C-alpha positions in Angstrom: -5.7 19.7 -2.8 -2.8 17.4 -2.3 -3.8 14.0 -2.6 -1.3 12.9 -0.5 -2.1 14.6 2.4 -5.8 14.1 1.5 -5.1 10.5 2.5 -2.9 11.2 5.6 -5.9 13.5 6.9 -8.2 10.5 6.8 -5.4 8.5 8.3 -5.3 11.1 10.8 -9.3 10.9 11.4 -8.7 6.9 12.6 -5.8 7.3 14.5 -8.1 10.0 16.4 -11.3 7.3 16.8 -8.6 4.6 18.4 -7.0 2.9 14.8 -3.4 3.7 15.7 -2.6 0.7 12.9 -3.8 3.1 10.6 -0.9 5.2 10.4 1.2 1.3 10.1 3.5 1.4 6.6 3.9 4.8 6.3 7.0 6.6 5.2 8.6 9.1 8.4 7.4 11.8 6.6 4.0 10.9 6.3 3.7 9.4 10.3 4.8 12.9 11.6 2.6 14.8 9.7 -0.1 12.2 11.2 1.5 12.1 14.4 1.6 16.0 14.5 -2.4 16.0 13.3 -3.1 13.8 16.0 -1.5 14.9 18.6 0.5 12.0 19.0 3.6 13.3 21.0 4.6 10.0 21.8 5.1 8.9 18.3 7.2 11.8 17.7 9.3 11.1 20.7 10.1 7.3 19.8 10.7 8.3 16.1 13.5 10.7 17.8 11.7 13.5 16.9 10.9 16.5 18.7 8.1 19.2 17.2 10.3 21.5 15.5 12.3 18.6 14.5 8.9 17.1 12.9 8.2 20.1 11.3 11.4 20.7 9.6 11.3 16.7 8.3 7.8 17.3 6.6 8.8 20.4 5.6 6.8 24.3 4.6 4.2 23.4 2.3 3.2 20.3 4.6 3.6 22.2 7.4 1.6 24.9 6.2 -1.2 22.6 4.9 -0.9 21.1 8.2 -1.8 24.2 10.3 -4.8 25.3 7.5 -6.1 21.3 7.9 -6.0 20.9 11.7 -5.5 24.3 13.5 -9.0 24.1 14.7 -10.3 20.6 14.0 -8.5 17.9 16.0 
């Protein structure tokens, strides 16, 4: 398991329960992962990213994990 993604998944849960401040202080890639997992497209737009650009930024490893972890959960 990837400890960084485990931490980000906990933040995703917080965001899904209304705690947007949980994502404060994240790197760009971390924030994009959280935005994608939590379906917060407005965060992508506000950061200047489209969904394909965000997926490119987080890279193939995180993208594969994002799908595996969140495809049926969000």
